[in-house]
C-alpha positions in Angstrom: 14.6 2.8 -1.0 13.0 -0.6 -0.4 9.3 -1.9 -1.0 7.3 -3.9 1.5 3.9 -5.6 1.8 2.6 -5.1 5.2 -0.7 -7.2 5.8 -3.8 -6.3 7.5 -6.7 -8.2 8.6 -10.1 -6.5 8.8 -11.0 -8.4 11.9 -8.0 -7.0 13.9 -8.9 -3.4 14.0 -10.7 -0.6 12.4 -8.4 0.2 9.2 -10.4 3.2 8.5 -9.8 4.7 11.9 -6.1 3.7 11.6 -5.7 5.4 8.3 -7.4 8.6 9.2 -5.1 9.0 12.1 -2.4 9.0 9.4 0.4 7.3 11.2 0.4 4.2 13.2 2.8 1.5 14.3 2.6 -2.0 12.4 3.8 -5.3 13.7 7.0 -6.3 11.8 8.2 -9.6 13.3 10.1 -10.5 10.1 12.9 -8.6 8.4 13.0 -6.1 11.0 16.7 -5.6 10.4 16.0 -4.7 6.8 13.3 -2.2 6.9 14.5 1.4 6.7 13.0 4.8 7.1 11.8 6.2 3.7 10.8 2.7 2.5 7.6 2.2 0.8 4.8 0.0 2.1 2.0 -1.6 0.2 -0.7 -2.5 2.8 -2.5 -5.5 1.8 -5.7 -6.2 3.4 -6.6 -9.9 3.8 -9.8 -11.9 4.2 -12.5 -13.1 2.3 -13.9 -10.0 1.2 -12.1 -8.2 -1.6 -8.6 -8.9 -0.5 -5.9 -6.7 -2.3 -3.6 -3.6 -1.8 -5.6 -0.6 -0.6 -3.0 2.0 0.7 0.5 3.1 0.3 2.6 4.4 3.2 6.1 5.2 4.1 8.3 3.7 7.0 8.9 6.6 9.5 10.9 5.0 12.1 13.4 2.2 12.6 11.9 -1.2 13.8 11.9 -1.1 17.7 11.1 -3.6 20.5 8.0 -2.8 22.3 7.2 -4.4 25.7 4.1 -6.6 25.2 1.7 -7.8 28.1 2.1 -11.5 28.9 -1.3 -12.0 27.5 -0.5 -10.0 24.5 0.6 -11.4 21.0 4.2 -11.8 20.7 4.1 -10.7 17.1 3.4 -7.0 18.0 6.6 -6.9 20.0 8.5 -5.7 17.2 7.0 -2.6 15.6 7.7 -0.2 12.8 6.0 3.3 12.4 4.4 4.1 9.2 2.6 7.1 7.7 -0.1 6.7 5.3 0.1 8.7 2.2 -2.3 7.5 -0.6 -5.4 5.4 -0.9 -5.5 3.4 -4.0 -8.8 3.9 -5.7 -10.3 1.6 -6.6 -7.8 -1.1 -4.8 -5.6 -3.4 -6.6 -7.7 -6.5 -5.7 -6.2 -9.7 -5.6 -8.1 -11.0 -8.7 -6.5 -8.2 -10.7 -3.1 -8.9 -9.2 -3.2 -12.5 -10.2 -4.1 -11.9 -13.7 -1.1 -9.5 -14.4 1.9 -11.6 -15.8 4.5 -9.8 -13.7 2.3 -9.6 -10.3 0.7 -12.9 -10.5 3.7 -14.9 -9.7 4.6 -13.1 -6.5 3.7 -15.4 -4.0 2.1 -12.8 -1.2 -0.7 -11.9 -3.7 -1.9 -15.6 -3.6 -3.0 -15.5 0.1 -2.3 -14.6 3.5 1.4 -14.5 4.5 1.0 -13.4 8.0 3.6 -10.8 8.3 5.6 -8.3 6.3 7.6 -9.4 3.2 9.9 -7.5 0.9 8.9 -6.8 -2.5 11.4 -7.4 -5.2 12.3 -4.2 -7.6 10.5 -5.5 -10.6 7.3 -6.2 -8.7 7.6 -2.9 -7.1 7.7 -1.2 -10.3 4.8 -3.2 -11.8 2.8 -2.4 -8.8 3.6 1.3 -9.0 2.7 1.3 -12.6 -0.7 -0.2 -12.0 -1.4 2.0 -9.0 -0.1 5.2 -10.2 -3.3 6.5 -12.0 -5.3 5.3 -8.8 -3.3 7.2 -6.1 -5.4 9.4 -4.2 -3.5 11.6 -1.5 -4.7 11.3 2.0 -5.5 14.7 3.7 -2.4 16.3 5.1 -0.2 14.0 2.8 2.9 15.7 1.1 3.1 14.4 -2.4 
């Protein structure tokens, strides 16, 4: 099983509505050949207001090509379906992540990366250790 950071910008869509639906496709223009069903996704919310890791999800499909409209953004051409499993409450805010000796050196926590990125096993273990007591199963989630 691999771990990934998928990013979300609150200006792109209503994240609460997306999470409430429990599953959604995510634009995955990079590393699409490495993402596998069953991989864990750490959803990082970007932007000026409280950026950080808010949700944990699971990859439920292989990455697939989706036709985009000529006027649509090309980065949504490659998609991966995910299922939201947990809310992290309170979220792992960027300020907290950067203060941690293991997590603070992981570049994606320093700011917007614009895509999906793999998480090294040692960073994933440190994330899980910090997140575990904060995980709230979402309605309908299997633990």
